[in-house]
C-alpha positions as CSV (number, residue, x, y, z in Angstrom):
1,M,107.4,138.0,-27.1
2,T,109.3,139.7,-24.3
3,E,112.4,138.2,-22.7
4,L,110.4,137.7,-19.5
5,T,107.8,135.4,-21.2
6,K,110.7,133.4,-22.8
7,V,112.1,132.3,-19.4
8,L,108.8,131.9,-17.5
9,T,106.7,128.8,-17.5
10,Q,103.0,129.1,-18.4
11,I,102.1,129.0,-14.7
12,E,104.7,131.6,-13.7
13,S,103.5,133.9,-16.5
14,A,99.9,133.5,-15.4
15,N,100.8,134.3,-11.8
16,K,102.3,137.6,-13.1
17,G,99.2,138.4,-15.2
18,I,101.1,137.7,-18.4
19,I,99.1,136.3,-21.4
20,T,101.5,134.2,-23.4
21,P,101.3,133.5,-27.1
22,E,100.3,129.9,-26.3
23,M,97.4,131.2,-24.2
24,E,96.2,133.4,-27.0
25,I,96.3,130.4,-29.5
26,V,94.4,128.2,-27.1
27,A,91.8,131.0,-26.4
28,K,91.3,131.4,-30.2
29,D,90.9,127.6,-30.7
30,E,88.4,127.4,-27.8
31,G,86.4,130.6,-28.7
32,L,87.2,132.0,-25.2
33,S,89.1,135.0,-23.9
34,P,92.8,134.8,-23.2
35,E,92.1,136.0,-19.7
36,F,90.0,132.9,-19.1
37,I,92.8,130.7,-20.2
38,M,95.3,132.6,-18.1
39,E,93.2,132.2,-15.0
40,G,92.7,128.5,-15.6
41,V,96.5,128.0,-15.9
42,K,97.1,130.1,-12.8
43,K,94.6,127.9,-10.8
44,G,96.0,124.7,-12.2
45,T,92.7,123.7,-13.8
46,I,94.0,124.2,-17.3
47,V,97.3,123.0,-18.8
48,I,98.8,123.9,-22.1
49,L,100.6,121.1,-23.9
50,K,103.7,122.6,-25.6
51,N,107.4,122.2,-24.9
52,N,109.0,125.6,-24.9
53,T,111.8,124.5,-27.2
54,R,109.5,122.9,-29.9
55,K,109.0,125.1,-32.9
56,N,106.5,123.0,-35.0
57,C,103.9,122.4,-32.2
58,H,100.4,123.9,-32.2
59,P,99.6,124.2,-28.4
60,V,96.6,122.5,-27.1
61,G,94.7,123.4,-23.9
62,V,93.3,120.7,-21.6
63,G,91.1,121.4,-18.7
64,E,88.1,123.0,-17.1
65,G,85.8,125.0,-19.4
66,L,87.5,123.8,-22.6
67,K,86.4,121.3,-25.2
68,V,87.1,117.6,-24.3
69,K,90.3,116.5,-26.0
70,I,91.3,113.1,-27.2
71,N,94.7,111.4,-27.4
72,A,95.8,108.6,-29.8
73,N,98.6,106.2,-28.8
74,I,101.1,104.8,-31.3
75,G,104.5,103.1,-31.0
76,T,106.8,100.3,-31.9
77,S,107.3,97.0,-29.9
78,N,109.6,94.1,-29.9
79,E,107.0,92.1,-31.7
80,K,106.3,94.7,-34.3
81,S,108.8,97.5,-35.0
82,S,108.4,99.7,-38.1
83,L,109.0,103.4,-38.1
84,A,107.3,103.7,-41.5
85,E,104.1,102.2,-40.2
86,E,104.1,104.5,-37.1
87,L,104.6,107.5,-39.3
88,E,101.6,106.4,-41.4
89,K,99.6,106.2,-38.2
90,V,100.6,109.8,-37.5
91,K,99.0,110.8,-40.8
92,I,95.8,109.0,-39.9
93,I,95.7,110.6,-36.5
94,E,96.1,114.1,-38.1
95,E,93.5,113.3,-40.9
96,N,91.0,112.2,-38.3
97,K,91.6,115.2,-36.1
98,A,92.8,113.7,-32.8
99,D,94.1,116.5,-30.6
100,V,97.2,114.9,-29.2
101,L,99.3,111.7,-29.7
102,M,101.6,109.6,-27.5
103,D,104.6,107.7,-28.6
104,L,104.7,104.5,-26.5
105,S,107.5,102.8,-28.4
106,T,109.3,99.9,-26.8
107,G,110.9,98.4,-29.9
108,K,114.2,99.1,-31.6
109,M,115.5,102.6,-32.2
110,I,113.3,104.3,-29.6
111,D,115.3,107.6,-29.8
112,E,115.1,107.7,-33.6
113,T,111.4,106.8,-33.6
114,R,110.6,109.6,-31.2
115,K,112.6,112.2,-33.1
116,A,111.0,111.2,-36.4
117,I,107.5,111.5,-34.9
118,I,108.2,114.9,-33.4
119,E,109.4,116.1,-36.8
120,A,106.4,114.6,-38.6
121,T,103.6,116.4,-36.8
122,S,102.6,119.7,-35.2
123,L,100.4,117.9,-32.6
124,P,101.5,117.9,-29.0
125,I,103.3,114.6,-28.2
126,G,103.6,112.6,-25.0
127,T,105.7,109.7,-23.9
128,V,106.3,107.4,-20.9
129,P,110.0,107.7,-20.2
130,M,109.9,104.7,-17.9
131,Y,109.2,102.5,-20.9
132,Q,112.5,103.3,-22.5
133,A,114.5,103.3,-19.2
134,G,113.0,100.0,-18.1
135,K,113.3,98.3,-21.5
136,E,117.0,99.3,-21.8
137,A,117.7,98.1,-18.2
138,L,116.1,94.7,-19.0
139,D,118.0,94.5,-22.3
140,E,121.3,95.1,-20.6
141,F,120.9,93.4,-17.2
142,K,117.9,91.1,-17.6
143,N,116.8,92.6,-14.3
144,I,114.5,95.7,-13.7
145,A,116.2,96.2,-10.3
146,K,119.4,97.2,-12.0
147,L,117.7,100.4,-13.3
148,D,119.1,103.3,-11.3
149,K,117.7,106.7,-10.7
150,T,120.4,108.4,-12.8
151,K,119.5,106.4,-15.9
152,L,115.7,107.1,-15.4
153,F,116.2,110.8,-14.9
154,S,118.6,111.0,-17.8
155,D,116.0,109.5,-20.1
156,I,113.4,111.9,-18.9
157,E,115.6,114.9,-19.6
158,K,116.6,113.5,-23.0
159,Q,113.0,113.2,-24.1
160,C,112.2,116.7,-22.8
161,R,115.2,118.0,-24.7
162,D,114.0,116.3,-27.9
163,G,110.8,118.3,-27.7
164,I,108.2,116.0,-26.0
165,D,105.3,118.2,-24.7
166,F,104.1,116.0,-21.8
167,I,105.3,112.9,-20.0
168,T,103.5,110.3,-18.0
169,V,105.3,109.6,-14.8
170,H,104.0,107.1,-12.2
171,C,105.1,109.0,-9.2
172,G,102.2,107.7,-7.0
173,V,103.4,104.1,-7.1
174,T,105.0,104.3,-3.6
175,K,106.0,101.8,-1.1
176,F,102.9,102.6,1.0
177,V,100.6,102.3,-2.0
178,I,102.1,98.9,-3.0
179,N,101.6,97.8,0.6
180,Q,97.9,98.7,0.3
181,L,97.7,96.7,-2.9
182,E,99.3,93.6,-1.3
183,Q,96.9,93.8,1.7
184,Q,93.8,93.7,-0.4
185,K,94.8,91.2,-3.1
186,R,93.4,92.5,-6.3
187,L,91.9,90.3,-9.0
188,T,94.0,91.7,-11.9
189,G,96.9,93.2,-10.0
190,I,98.8,96.0,-11.8
191,V,97.9,96.4,-15.5
192,S,99.9,99.5,-16.1
193,R,103.2,98.7,-17.7
194,G,105.0,101.6,-16.1
195,G,103.3,101.0,-12.7
196,A,104.3,97.3,-12.8
197,M,107.9,98.1,-13.6
198,L,108.1,100.5,-10.7
199,A,106.3,98.1,-8.3
200,C,108.7,95.3,-9.2
201,W,111.7,97.7,-8.8
202,I,110.4,98.7,-5.3
203,K,109.9,95.1,-4.2
204,A,113.3,94.0,-5.5
205,T,115.3,96.9,-4.1
206,G,113.4,97.7,-1.0
207,M,113.8,101.4,-1.9
208,E,111.3,104.2,-2.5
209,N,110.1,105.0,-6.0
210,P,112.7,107.6,-7.2
211,L,110.1,109.5,-9.1
212,Y,108.4,110.2,-5.7
213,E,111.5,110.4,-3.5
214,Y,113.2,112.8,-5.9
215,F,110.1,114.6,-7.1
216,D,111.7,118.0,-6.7
217,E,114.6,117.0,-9.1
218,L,112.0,115.8,-11.6
219,L,110.3,119.2,-11.4
220,D,113.6,120.9,-12.0
221,I,114.0,118.9,-15.2
222,V,110.6,119.5,-16.7
223,K,110.4,123.1,-15.7
224,K,113.3,124.0,-18.0
225,Y,111.2,122.9,-21.0
226,D,107.7,123.7,-19.6
227,V,106.8,120.1,-20.1
228,V,103.4,119.1,-18.6
229,L,103.6,116.3,-16.0
230,S,100.9,113.7,-16.6
231,L,100.8,112.0,-13.2
232,G,100.1,108.4,-14.2
233,D,97.7,106.0,-12.7
234,G,100.0,103.0,-12.2
235,L,97.3,101.4,-10.0
236,R,94.4,101.9,-12.3
237,P,91.8,99.1,-12.1
238,G,92.3,96.5,-14.8
239,C,88.9,95.0,-14.4
240,I,85.4,96.0,-13.2
241,E,85.8,94.2,-9.9
242,D,88.9,96.2,-8.9
243,A,87.4,99.7,-9.6
244,G,87.7,102.1,-6.8
245,D,89.7,99.9,-4.5
246,R,92.1,100.9,-1.7
247,A,95.2,100.9,-4.0
248,Q,93.6,103.1,-6.6
249,V,92.4,105.7,-4.0
250,S,95.7,105.6,-2.1
251,E,97.6,106.5,-5.3
252,T,95.2,109.3,-6.1
253,V,95.7,110.9,-2.7
254,V,99.5,110.9,-3.4
255,L,98.9,112.4,-6.8
256,G,96.9,115.2,-5.2
257,E,99.8,116.0,-3.0
258,L,102.2,116.0,-5.9
259,T,100.0,118.2,-8.0
260,K,100.1,120.9,-5.4
261,R,103.9,120.7,-5.2
262,A,104.2,120.9,-9.0
263,K,102.0,124.0,-9.2
264,A,103.9,125.7,-6.4
265,K,107.1,125.2,-8.4
266,G,105.6,126.6,-11.6
267,V,105.2,123.2,-13.3
268,Q,101.9,122.2,-15.0
269,A,100.4,118.9,-14.1
270,M,97.4,116.8,-15.0
271,I,96.1,113.6,-13.5
272,E,95.5,110.2,-15.2
273,G,92.4,108.4,-14.3
274,P,90.8,105.0,-14.1
275,G,90.8,102.1,-16.6
276,H,87.9,99.7,-16.0
277,V,84.9,101.1,-14.1
278,P,81.3,100.1,-14.1
279,L,78.9,102.7,-15.4
280,N,77.2,103.4,-12.1
281,K,80.6,104.2,-10.4
282,I,81.9,106.6,-13.0
283,P,80.2,109.9,-11.7
284,S,81.4,109.5,-8.1
285,M,84.8,108.3,-9.1
286,I,85.5,111.2,-11.4
287,Q,84.2,113.7,-8.9
288,T,86.3,112.2,-6.1
289,I,89.5,112.3,-8.2
290,K,88.8,115.9,-9.1
291,Q,88.3,116.8,-5.4
292,L,91.4,115.0,-4.3
293,T,93.6,116.7,-6.9
294,D,92.3,120.3,-6.7
295,N,90.4,120.1,-10.0
296,A,93.6,119.5,-12.0
297,P,92.9,118.4,-15.6
298,L,91.9,114.8,-15.7
299,Y,93.1,112.4,-18.4
300,V,91.1,109.2,-18.4
301,L,92.0,105.8,-20.0
302,G,88.6,104.8,-21.0
303,P,86.9,104.1,-18.7
304,L,85.9,100.7,-20.0
305,V,82.5,99.8,-18.7
306,T,82.6,96.0,-19.2
307,D,85.3,93.4,-19.4
308,I,83.6,91.0,-21.9
309,A,83.9,92.9,-25.2
310,P,87.3,92.1,-26.7
311,G,87.4,93.5,-30.3
312,Y,84.8,96.1,-29.3
313,D,86.6,97.9,-26.5
314,H,86.5,101.2,-28.6
315,I,82.8,101.1,-28.0
316,T,83.0,100.2,-24.2
317,S,85.5,103.0,-23.9
318,A,83.4,105.5,-25.7
319,I,80.4,104.7,-23.4
320,G,82.5,105.2,-20.3
321,G,84.4,108.2,-21.7
322,T,81.2,110.1,-22.5
323,L,79.9,109.7,-18.9
324,A,83.4,110.5,-17.4
325,A,83.7,113.7,-19.5
326,L,80.1,114.8,-18.5
327,Y,81.2,114.5,-14.8
328,G,84.5,116.4,-15.2
329,A,87.1,114.4,-17.2
330,D,88.9,116.7,-19.6
331,F,91.0,114.4,-21.8
332,L,90.1,111.0,-23.2
333,C,92.7,108.4,-24.2
334,Y,91.4,106.5,-27.2
335,V,90.9,102.8,-27.1
336,T,91.1,100.7,-30.3
337,P,89.3,97.4,-31.2
338,A,92.7,95.8,-30.7
339,E,92.7,96.6,-26.9
340,H,93.4,93.4,-24.9
341,L,94.2,91.6,-28.2
342,G,97.3,93.1,-29.7
343,L,98.8,96.1,-31.3
344,P,96.4,98.2,-33.5
345,D,96.8,98.4,-37.2
346,K,96.1,101.6,-39.2
347,N,92.4,100.9,-39.6
348,Q,92.0,100.2,-35.9
349,V,93.8,103.4,-35.0
350,R,91.2,105.2,-37.1
351,E,88.3,103.4,-35.6
352,G,89.6,104.2,-32.1
353,I,89.9,107.9,-32.9
354,I,86.4,108.1,-34.3
355,A,84.8,106.4,-31.3
356,S,86.7,108.6,-28.9
357,K,85.7,111.7,-30.9
358,I,82.0,110.7,-30.7
359,A,82.4,110.4,-26.9
360,A,84.1,113.7,-26.5
361,H,81.6,115.5,-28.8
362,A,78.6,114.0,-27.0
363,A,80.0,115.1,-23.7
364,D,80.7,118.6,-25.0
365,I,77.0,118.8,-26.1
366,A,75.9,117.7,-22.6
367,R,78.2,120.3,-21.0
368,G,76.7,123.0,-23.1
369,N,79.7,123.8,-25.3
370,K,78.5,126.4,-27.9
371,E,80.7,125.1,-30.7
372,A,79.5,121.5,-30.2
373,L,75.9,122.5,-30.1
374,E,76.3,124.6,-33.3
375,A,77.9,121.7,-35.1
376,D,74.9,119.6,-34.5
377,R,72.5,122.4,-35.4
378,K,74.3,122.7,-38.8
379,M,73.9,119.0,-39.3
380,S,70.2,119.2,-38.5
381,F,69.7,121.9,-41.2
382,A,71.6,119.8,-43.7
383,R,69.4,116.8,-43.0
384,K,66.3,118.9,-43.3
385,E,67.4,120.2,-46.7
386,L,68.6,116.7,-47.7
387,D,72.0,118.3,-48.5
388,W,74.1,115.1,-48.6
389,K,77.2,117.0,-49.6
390,K,76.9,119.3,-46.5
391,Q,76.1,116.3,-44.3
392,K,79.3,114.6,-45.4
393,E,81.3,117.8,-44.8
394,L,79.9,118.1,-41.3
395,S,80.3,114.4,-40.3
396,L,82.9,113.1,-37.9
397,D,83.6,110.4,-40.5
398,P,83.0,111.7,-44.0
399,S,84.3,108.4,-45.5
400,K,81.0,106.7,-44.5
401,F,79.3,108.7,-47.3
402,D,81.5,107.3,-50.0
403,G,80.0,104.9,-52.5
404,I,76.4,105.5,-51.3
405,K,73.8,106.5,-53.9
406,F,71.4,108.9,-52.4
407,E,67.9,109.0,-53.9
408,E,66.3,112.3,-54.7
409,E,63.2,113.0,-52.7
410,T,60.1,115.1,-53.4
411,P,58.4,117.7,-51.2
412,C,55.5,116.7,-49.0
413,T,52.1,117.3,-50.6
414,M,50.8,118.6,-47.3
415,C,53.4,121.2,-46.2
416,G,55.3,121.7,-49.5
417,D,58.5,120.9,-47.7
418,Y,60.7,117.8,-47.0
419,C,59.3,116.2,-43.9
420,S,58.4,112.8,-42.5
421,M,54.7,113.5,-43.2
422,K,55.2,112.9,-46.9
423,I,54.8,109.2,-46.4
424,F,51.3,109.7,-45.1
425,S,50.3,112.5,-47.6
426,K,48.6,110.1,-50.0
427,Y,46.0,109.3,-47.4
428,F,44.8,113.0,-47.1
């Protein structure tokens, strides 16, 4: 690696025609040329998740022309705070082959938890710095309005310095966007924790969101570490009725503006997308977001296609995620069966990953991804040969094969092979 590529961000390198080691790794993982990855990074349609100071991270590409990626969330809370349990979840995430994880801790020892998770995995890791800054302001002052810009930006830099690879920042929750929300009177208001914190801060102080007002300073911080900005959807719809409303669209317009500013400064950015969206609205919504944000990589939280399935929201999310990815979403945030009910345990984390992987793979097939199509072709051959061992090996969830006794079957008397006609052969 030359000295030049050490100091340049991925976008700056791409603009100079330099293929970085990270681009080469992503290209190999995707079965594509390094030049394709470089061009995508240059255009802003692909981001590479990897902090330039982190040594143990395997870079992951997200964006146009790549396989659909999935993220799994973990993290402590005030109600449940155990680093050991979160580290166990990290192992489950790795074993079940999620691409990325996010540490959303709001419990005790946030710094220690984050550092331990970074040390424990080679997966790219994301955070929401507002969670820590807001929690600590509430702990100290009992008032979110006492959070100041210096504290928030200090926490952002601290997390980047620790090695976080991407951060969710709700820069689009502006005074104007909040005004749009208040005029239309949503059914479920703001369901994003980070978005709600900033909205309350704006209303209490009368000042503009510092993440928006001082966006250039934010870019200066993340650029040093080549951390990807995940421009958060603080006004995402929290129910089917609110999908596609004025507040959501207003925020997306702001995020499109900020995406251009980030790219111009050499900072990678992706967009976070809607939460609850009815099935019929997903195609147009995804395409609109893509158009408003110059086809930046799109990270969707679901979308959940119905509100009446608590305990099964990993399924409602997989349905919506498949359609969203078919129409252009690049990155799916998993949803577990515990969504809307509580914090997920280890088994629910695993269920959420598998459901999300099914959605991503189904979308990859529909998008014509050669690797996805070949995986299904191999499974078809294994089924034809009644090769149970191979079927288990190729399955997204091999554990489903454990403990099942598979009966030996005999060839069809008509064709001499294993086929469905054998059940009728006695009549011929």
